[in-house]
N, C-alpha and C positions, 0 to 999 in steps of 0.2 A: 733169755731172759738175760742179760748185761746181770751178770750181781754185780749188787753194792758194799758201800766200804764200811769200815767202824772204827770206833779208838777198841786198842786192845788196853788192859792195863797202866798201860806205861802212857799212854795218848796216843801213839802213833797209827797212824789211819791204816784200815784192815779188810782187805774182800772177803765180807758176806756171803757164806755158799745160797747158789738161786737157791736152791728147796724149805733151806730157811727164810729166806722172805717168803718166801707160798706160802713157808707155816704161818707166821706171823702177817699177813699183810696183806691177804688175797680178804677184802672183804666187798669184792663182787661177782656182779652173775655173767662171766662173759656174753655176751649178743652170737656169738656162734654153737651153745645150750638149745638157738633156739631151734637149731639144726634137730634136733630129736626132738624137738613137738614138731619137730613134720611139719618146716616152714624153709620158703625152698630156701637152699643154698646162696642164689644168689640174689634172693632178696634183703638175704641173709649182707649179701656185699653189695648192693645198690645205702639200704642203713650205715654200714662202716662209711661208703663212699659222701658218705655226709652230714660224718662226724661223730657217728656214734655206736660205741663200740662194748659197748652194757648196758644188760638188762635194765637196772638202774638208772641207766639215761636214755631209755627208748623211756619208760615212762615217767620219767617229767618231764618230754613232751604232745604236744595236745594231741588233738586225735589228725585237725586241719593243720594245721602246720609236719607232719607225717607223709600227709595226701600229698603237700605241697615237694616233695619226694617221688623227681621222673622215674613211673618205674610202677609208686607204690597207689591199686584201685584204693577208694573208698574201703570194697571186701574184701582185699589182703589185709592196711593198714589194722583192719576191725580181727581178723582172726592172726597176724604179730600180734597187739597188746593181750591179747587172751590168754594165747603163749607165754606171754612174758605174767602175764597173771602170775600164768603155773605156775611159773622157779621164784615167785615171791610174792611173799608177804607180804598184801603193801593196804590191810588194816585199818583197825585203832585197835594200843597194847595196853594193856595197867601201865601204871605204873611205878611199878615192878622195875618192868618188861626193861623199857627209860631206860634207866635208873640203870640197869646191866646194862646194855646197849652203851653209854657212857664212859664209862669204862675203855674205852676203845680211846676214846679224847684222849689223845697226847697233845702238852702241853711243850713246846723251845721254853732254852732259854732267851732271853735277851744280853745274855751278859754279863747283866746288874743282878747281884741276889734281892738289891731293898725292891728290882723296878717289878721284877719277876714277881716277888712276894704284891709291892702293888695290885697286878691283875696277877694273883690267885696262883703260882706256877710255871708264868711268865707264855708266850701267847701258842690258841689255843688251834686244835686242828674241826674242822667238821663247822667256820664260824669263815666266820668274813672280821679284821681286826684290823680300822682307819684308823690314819695317824695325821691329827691335817693342824698345820699354823706353817708358820713362815720363813723365808729362804732363812736356813741358818738354825733353824731349830728340834737337827741330828731327826728331820725323816727320812736321810736316806743312810745317811751311819746309823741308822739305825736298821737298815735291812738287808746292806757288807757284811753286820749280822751276825742275821739271821740266817742266813749262805750258809756261811761259818756251821752255828753253834743249829745248824736240823742236821748234819750231819755227824753227829756226835751221835752212841748212841742211846738207847735210852737213859742207861744209869750213870748216864752225861747228863739228864738235862737234857738231850736230844733230840731229837726226832725216826735217826737213821735210814733218815732221805735223801735222796736226790732233793736240789733246787731248779723253780722253773720263772727267769725275769722278766716280765717281759716293759722296755723302757723309754716312755715316750716324752720323757726332755730330754734324752744326749746324759744323768752322769750318771751310770754306772763305768765301773771302774777293776776290770781285773786286779790294777798293782793296787787295789790298794783294798786286796781277797788277804794278797800275799800275809800280811805280819798279822795278818787278825788270823790266819791260819796257823805262823810262830806260836803265834798267843796262849794257842790251846793243844798246842806241840802236831798241828797237826803236816799235813806229807801237803803247803801248795799246789802242788799240783796236780797232782791227784784231785785234790775239797776243786777246780778250777774248769778239773775236765766232768764236775758231779754236777756243773749247771749253765742250763742253756739259757742262752739269748735270746731273749727278739727281736731288732728297735724297728716302734711304730712307729708308723707320720701319719695316719692317716684313722678318721673315728673308728674307722671299718676294718680298715689293717690293722689297729688296737680289737676288734672283733672275732675278726677270719684268725688270726693267732690264735685268740680261744678251742677254736670249733676246731684245728689240728693242733691244741694239744693233750688231745681224746686219746687219740691214736696212743699218743707215747706212755700219759697215765698208766694206760691200760697194757699197756706190759713194762713198764720197768719203777720202778718202788718208790715214786715222789715222796713230800711234805710237807710242801713250799710253794707259794706262788706268788709269785712281788708283783704288780704293777702297781711303776713310782713315775707322775701320778697320773692316778685314774683319773683326770677329770681334764686334763690340760687343751687336749688335741680335742674334745666334746670343744674350753670353750673358743676356739682355734674357727673350728667346724662351720662352728654352728654363731649367728652376730646380732644380736638385735630381737626385743618384742614378740617379732617377727618368726622367729624360727624358735620363739623359744621349746611354747611347747611341742615341738618332733626332737628335738635337742634334747630333754628330760625325759621321755618314752625311747629315744636309746640309751641314751641311757641310763635307762631300765634297768631298758633289753637284758644289754651287756653285763648289767651290776643278779643280776636274774640267768644267769651266765657261771656267770667267779661263783654265784653257792648249790649252784649245781656242779661245777665240779665239786666245790669241798666238806658234800656229803658225799656223793658220788662215789671219790676215790679218796675219803678220811686226809688230806689232804691244808694245814693252814692259810687262807686267805689273808693276805696284811697289801693292802692298798694303799694309798699319801695321798693328797688330796693339802688343793691350794684355800689359803683363804682370798674372804673376799668384804672391800668395809663398809662396813654397817652404821648408816645415821642413823638408823632407829636405841641405836645402843644407847643412847642416856648418856648426859652428860656431865657422870657422875664416873663415866668411865673414859680415861686419855685418849684412849686409842681404843678404840669398838671397832671389834672387826669380828666371823666366820664362818664357819668352813663355805667354799662352794655348795656348788652344787642342789640344791634344797632338800626339798625335804621326798622327794628320793632316793638320792645318799643315808640323810640320816638316820632310814623306816628300812635299807638295807642293809646297810652297815649294823655286827650284834652287837661288837664292842667298839666305842669310840676312844682318839686317849687324845689330849691338844699336848698339843708342844711347845715351850716358850724357851726362850733363855737366859740364861743366867748369866750369875757372875764367872767371866771369863767362857775358858771351856764347855763349865755345868750347864742343862738343860734339865726343867721342870717338864716331867711328864702328868698330870693328871686327866686320871678320868672321868671322863665325859658322858658319857650313854652306858651302859652295861647290866644287861639284864640277873649278875650273880655278880655285883662285887659292888663294892659299898664305896659313898665318893669318898675320893683320897686323892691323893699325888704326889710322888717322889723329884732328889731331886739326879739326877746323875752324870758322869762325865762320858765323853768322846773324847779318847786318843785314840796311841798309834796304832794298840791296840784291838780297837771298835768299842765298841756301848763297856760302862764300869762304871762303879758304887764311884761316889761323889768323895775326893780329896778335900778334909780341911786344909 
């Protein structure tokens, strides 16, 4: 495992020893442990080739999808699932146990104290956070800031981990990371080395990138996955009402994959979304718009943030939907150093 980096008290990025990373971040059972339960090493390799690297991830697949892997019969799949169940506790737990388990949730700073307070401490791991809004509302700027703040140590409200960035619109700019890293007192080159980037051109490419990501997350300490934007390629590759049902089904499968990644590896998933005109928005709303993706996307995202433009470089973030946060909104500012508190 490659060592991860963290900032010391002076803010400079340092290397963290792999042993410490293992102690802090090992939250899943490796698929290799199935061998000790009597599963053939060749069958374990087939699971890895299919993008399954942990027992936790294995239990998130249906037996139907597992039998679709070449070389795995129904009998083998049954045996593999039984072995995985012995290694994991997949049944009910008490509310107290769940509360204890949720102490592993990490909240990553957005760079703005006011925005962090609105979000209950920052962007959460173990769930999907969606930000939607018009162009220039700050969605991608927040993504760039999170690329840096995620690499801060926990005591500095960071995630002490690496970042994976899937770009569907071609808006990621590595040179934008440099001034943000300098603002946090971090070495820009080291920060960029801890970001893995992929440009997706079709919805199938986007999904396949997620499948390949499991291998990296099983080996290295990742804490954030960004998909910017989640819907763009689906709107291009599917057209008209005739393909809408298929589009929504494929979108649901990809969002399910994002949810599983968040829970399997304890990472925060930050996705951006576009907006569409809402003719039924009402005559009293001057410019009615709603997030794209329909109910499928609405149910998949745990926390939904609506971003809109304010005065000058100011932007407004409103809690649109969240299971544990009250409704509210805060103003933040986009600067050369990333997202910051708004200045009067």
